[in-house]
C-alpha positions in Angstrom: 40.2 168.5 268.2 42.0 166.9 271.3 38.9 165.0 272.0 38.7 163.6 268.6 42.2 162.6 268.9 41.6 160.8 272.1 38.9 158.7 270.8 40.9 157.9 267.7 43.8 156.7 270.0 41.3 154.6 272.1 39.8 153.0 268.9 43.6 152.1 267.9 44.1 150.6 271.2 41.1 148.4 271.2 42.2 146.7 267.9 45.7 146.1 268.8 46.5 142.2 268.5 49.3 140.9 270.2 49.9 138.3 267.6 52.7 135.9 268.7 52.3 133.9 271.9 55.8 134.1 273.7 55.5 133.1 277.5 58.8 134.4 279.1 59.5 136.5 282.3 57.7 139.5 280.9 54.4 138.0 281.2 54.5 136.4 284.6 53.1 139.5 286.3 50.1 139.5 283.7 48.6 136.4 284.9 45.9 138.4 286.8 45.1 140.3 283.7 43.2 137.5 282.1 39.5 138.4 281.6 37.0 136.2 283.4 35.9 134.7 280.0 39.1 133.4 279.3 39.7 132.1 282.7 36.5 130.0 282.0 37.9 128.8 278.9 41.2 127.6 280.5 39.2 125.5 283.1 37.9 123.5 280.1 41.4 122.8 278.9 43.8 119.8 279.3 47.4 120.7 279.3 50.1 118.0 278.9 53.5 119.3 279.8 55.4 116.0 278.9 58.5 115.2 280.6 60.2 113.8 283.7 61.1 115.3 287.2 61.3 119.0 286.0 57.6 118.7 284.4 56.5 117.5 287.9 57.6 120.7 289.2 55.6 122.6 286.6 52.4 121.0 287.6 53.2 121.4 291.4 53.7 124.8 290.6 50.3 125.2 289.2 48.9 123.6 292.5 50.9 126.1 294.6 49.3 129.1 292.7 45.8 127.6 293.3 46.6 127.3 296.9 47.3 131.0 296.9 44.5 132.0 294.5 41.6 129.4 294.4 40.3 131.0 291.1 43.3 129.4 289.4 41.9 126.0 289.9 43.8 122.9 288.6 43.6 119.0 288.8 47.1 117.4 288.3 45.9 113.8 288.1 48.3 111.9 285.9 46.8 108.6 284.6 44.2 108.4 283.2 43.6 111.9 282.4 40.4 113.4 283.7 37.5 113.8 281.3 36.2 117.1 280.3 35.2 119.5 283.0 34.6 123.3 283.2 35.6 123.6 286.8 39.3 123.5 286.5 42.5 123.4 284.3 43.7 119.6 284.0 47.4 119.7 283.9 49.8 116.6 283.7 52.5 115.2 281.8 50.4 112.4 280.3 50.6 110.9 276.9 49.0 108.1 275.0 51.7 105.8 274.1 55.6 106.3 273.9 58.5 104.9 272.2 58.2 101.8 274.3 54.5 101.4 274.2 52.3 101.7 271.2 49.1 102.3 273.3 48.2 103.0 276.9 48.4 106.1 279.0 51.9 107.0 280.0 52.6 109.5 283.0 56.0 110.7 282.1 58.5 110.6 279.2 61.7 111.8 278.0 63.6 113.1 275.0 63.8 109.6 273.5 59.8 109.9 273.3 59.6 113.2 271.7 62.3 113.6 269.0 65.2 111.1 269.0 63.9 108.5 266.6 61.4 108.4 263.7 59.5 105.6 266.0 59.1 108.2 268.8 57.6 110.8 266.3 55.2 108.3 264.6 53.9 107.3 268.3 53.6 110.9 269.2 51.4 111.6 266.3 49.4 108.6 266.7 48.8 109.7 270.5 47.6 113.1 269.2 45.2 111.4 266.9 44.1 109.1 269.8 43.3 112.0 272.0 41.5 113.9 269.2 39.2 110.9 268.1 38.8 108.9 271.3 39.6 111.6 274.2 40.1 113.3 276.2 40.7 116.1 273.8 44.2 117.5 274.3 44.3 121.2 274.3 47.9 122.2 275.0 51.1 119.9 274.4 54.7 120.6 275.1 58.1 118.8 276.0 59.4 119.3 279.5 63.2 119.1 279.1 65.4 117.6 282.0 69.0 117.4 282.7 69.7 116.2 279.1 72.8 116.8 277.4 73.0 120.1 275.3 72.0 119.8 271.8 73.1 123.3 270.7 71.3 123.7 267.4 68.4 121.7 268.9 67.6 120.6 265.1 66.1 117.3 266.0 63.7 118.6 268.7 62.8 121.7 266.5 62.1 119.3 263.6 60.0 116.9 265.7 57.9 119.6 267.4 57.2 121.2 264.1 56.1 118.0 262.7 53.5 117.9 265.4 52.3 121.3 264.8 52.1 120.3 260.9 50.4 117.2 261.6 47.8 118.7 263.8 46.9 121.4 261.1 46.9 118.8 258.4 44.5 116.5 260.2 42.3 119.0 261.7 43.3 118.4 265.2 42.8 121.1 267.6 45.8 120.5 269.9 48.1 123.4 270.2 51.7 122.2 270.3 54.2 124.7 271.8 58.0 125.0 271.8 59.7 125.0 275.3 63.2 125.8 276.9 64.5 123.8 279.7 66.3 123.8 283.0 68.8 126.6 284.2 69.4 124.6 287.5 71.9 122.0 288.7 74.4 120.8 285.9 72.5 123.1 283.5 73.6 126.2 285.3 77.3 125.8 285.5 80.4 125.4 283.2 80.5 124.4 279.5 77.2 122.6 279.8 75.5 125.6 281.1 76.7 127.7 278.5 75.8 125.2 275.7 72.3 124.8 277.2 72.0 128.6 276.8 73.0 128.3 273.3 70.5 125.6 272.7 67.7 127.6 274.3 68.8 130.7 272.0 68.4 128.5 269.1 64.8 127.3 270.1 63.8 131.0 270.7 65.1 132.1 267.3 63.2 129.4 265.5 60.1 129.9 267.5 60.2 133.8 266.8 61.0 133.1 263.3 57.0 132.5 262.5 54.5 134.4 264.4 52.2 131.3 264.4 54.5 129.4 266.8 54.1 129.4 270.5 56.9 129.4 272.8 56.9 128.7 276.6 60.4 130.0 277.8 60.7 128.0 281.0 64.3 128.9 281.2 64.0 132.6 280.8 61.2 132.8 283.5 63.4 131.3 286.2 66.3 133.6 285.6 64.3 136.6 286.9 62.9 137.2 290.5 59.4 138.9 291.0 59.6 142.5 290.2 63.2 142.5 288.7 63.9 143.0 285.1 67.7 142.1 285.2 68.4 138.4 284.9 70.8 136.5 287.1 74.0 135.5 285.3 77.1 133.4 285.5 80.2 133.2 283.4 82.1 130.3 281.7 85.3 130.9 279.8 84.6 134.4 279.3 81.0 133.9 278.3 78.2 135.5 280.3 74.9 133.6 280.3 71.6 133.6 282.2 71.0 131.2 285.2 68.2 130.4 287.6 67.9 132.8 290.6 68.6 131.7 294.2 64.8 132.6 295.0 63.7 130.4 292.3 66.1 127.6 293.2 66.0 127.3 296.9 64.6 125.9 299.0 64.0 123.2 296.6 60.2 122.2 296.7 59.5 120.3 293.6 60.9 119.5 290.1 64.5 120.9 291.2 63.1 124.4 291.9 61.7 126.3 294.8 57.8 126.8 295.3 58.5 130.5 294.3 60.0 129.3 291.0 57.1 127.0 290.4 54.6 129.8 291.0 56.2 131.8 288.4 56.0 129.1 285.9 52.2 128.6 286.8 51.6 132.3 286.2 53.1 132.2 282.9 51.4 129.0 282.0 48.0 130.6 282.8 48.8 133.7 280.6 49.8 131.5 277.7 46.7 129.2 277.9 44.6 132.4 277.8 46.3 133.5 274.7 45.8 130.0 273.3 42.0 130.4 274.1 41.7 133.4 272.1 42.6 136.2 274.3 44.8 138.9 272.6 46.6 140.0 275.7 45.8 143.7 275.3 44.7 145.6 278.3 45.9 149.2 278.3 45.9 149.6 282.1 47.5 146.2 282.7 44.5 145.3 285.1 41.4 143.3 285.2 38.0 145.0 285.4 35.7 143.1 287.9 33.0 140.9 286.9 29.2 142.2 287.3 28.1 142.2 290.7 31.7 142.4 292.2 31.9 146.3 292.2 31.9 148.0 295.6 30.1 151.4 295.9 32.4 153.8 294.5 31.4 157.3 293.2 33.7 159.4 291.2 33.2 163.3 291.2 35.2 165.5 288.9 35.9 169.3 289.1 38.4 171.3 286.7 41.3 170.5 289.0 40.4 167.4 291.1 39.1 163.8 290.8 37.1 162.9 294.2 36.8 159.3 294.8 34.1 158.4 297.4 34.5 154.7 298.6 31.7 153.1 300.3 33.7 150.3 301.8 37.4 151.7 302.1 38.5 148.8 304.2 38.2 146.5 301.1 41.3 148.2 299.6 44.9 149.1 300.3 45.8 151.4 297.5 44.3 153.6 294.5 46.3 154.5 291.6 45.5 156.7 288.6 46.7 155.7 285.2 46.7 157.3 281.7 45.2 155.3 278.6 48.5 153.7 277.8 48.8 152.2 281.3 51.3 154.6 282.6 51.2 155.3 286.4 50.3 158.9 287.1 49.7 158.9 290.7 49.3 156.4 293.5 47.9 156.8 297.1 46.9 154.7 300.0 43.4 154.2 300.9 43.4 155.7 304.4 39.8 157.2 304.4 36.6 156.9 302.3 37.7 160.0 300.4 40.7 160.0 298.0 41.4 163.2 296.0 43.7 163.3 292.9 44.8 166.7 291.5 44.5 166.8 287.8 45.2 170.5 287.0 48.3 169.6 285.0 47.0 166.5 283.3 46.3 166.6 279.6 42.7 165.7 278.2 42.2 162.2 277.6 40.7 158.8 279.2 42.2 157.9 282.5 41.8 154.9 284.8 41.4 154.7 288.6 42.4 151.5 290.1 41.5 150.4 293.6 43.5 147.2 294.7 44.0 145.0 297.8 46.7 143.0 296.2 44.6 140.5 294.7 41.0 142.1 293.8 41.0 145.2 291.7 38.1 147.7 290.8 38.5 149.9 288.1 36.7 153.3 287.3 37.2 155.1 283.9 37.2 158.8 283.9 37.4 161.5 281.1 39.3 164.6 281.5 37.9 167.0 278.9 
């Protein structure tokens, strides 16, 4: 009976769909969960994160992530945008036309080009049509806020962005337009303006989350947390507490008014968001990637009633080995200090477990049934 229940649970897990795409601080560490098939799909994409100086920091963050991990390949050329390729993500802030130019590739733009006038909206729609019909095809499109005045209810921005989403749907344009929040640094992190900015971001979050088909890239939220920390950095104004950028994500300033660490956090969340846009449901019970074929080292798993014995052909390839249950809960963790690792399983319930070997970047997974 327990075995039947375990199989049922695994079937249920396999069909879970994490419907809405909300890229905030909770997804930053999931960038290396992306399956290889969706990594390949991202490398066919063109992302335009349109804006001014802060959007430059976004694409430089992507370049910094690639420098650390070359598999996250990116080309950040601005104008003209690169043609279709399958070797790297193309990321910039480029648009076709803006409020001042009816045609031509434009490398940066501000709020006046996204939502502050009917002309801006008309030009943006024309640009979406141009990319769809003439190319390159634009896959993902969002607005990069800068140190703009707070628009507390964000009505104009939300209306314009929704118009672009609806326009793409009505005209069979494949571009996915996403909502964004903005800076939590500089003047946007202090006093009344900082507090009002936070109110604006909350209005954007509320609107985006009201419909599961809407996509949100929560730039502000990502920068209010440090790696490995689930508590936001906060400040106060007039008795109001609100989140602001952390010191680690701010200094030393590297690009786009944030640090390189902050830029890398933004980049990791972007890869996760793009993978979701490509069709990945985000589900992964262990929270880890299984290796591609041909990458697996020699690992032999032996099981007795009370132990799991792991024989590792090349123990120097790994630093740690962890045991997880089917829900991704860590059961036991060990250091790889020999070619034989032993887990005591005498107290564990029956079910499916995952053994994960890791060196901090590459991971190898073995699935084990305890009957």
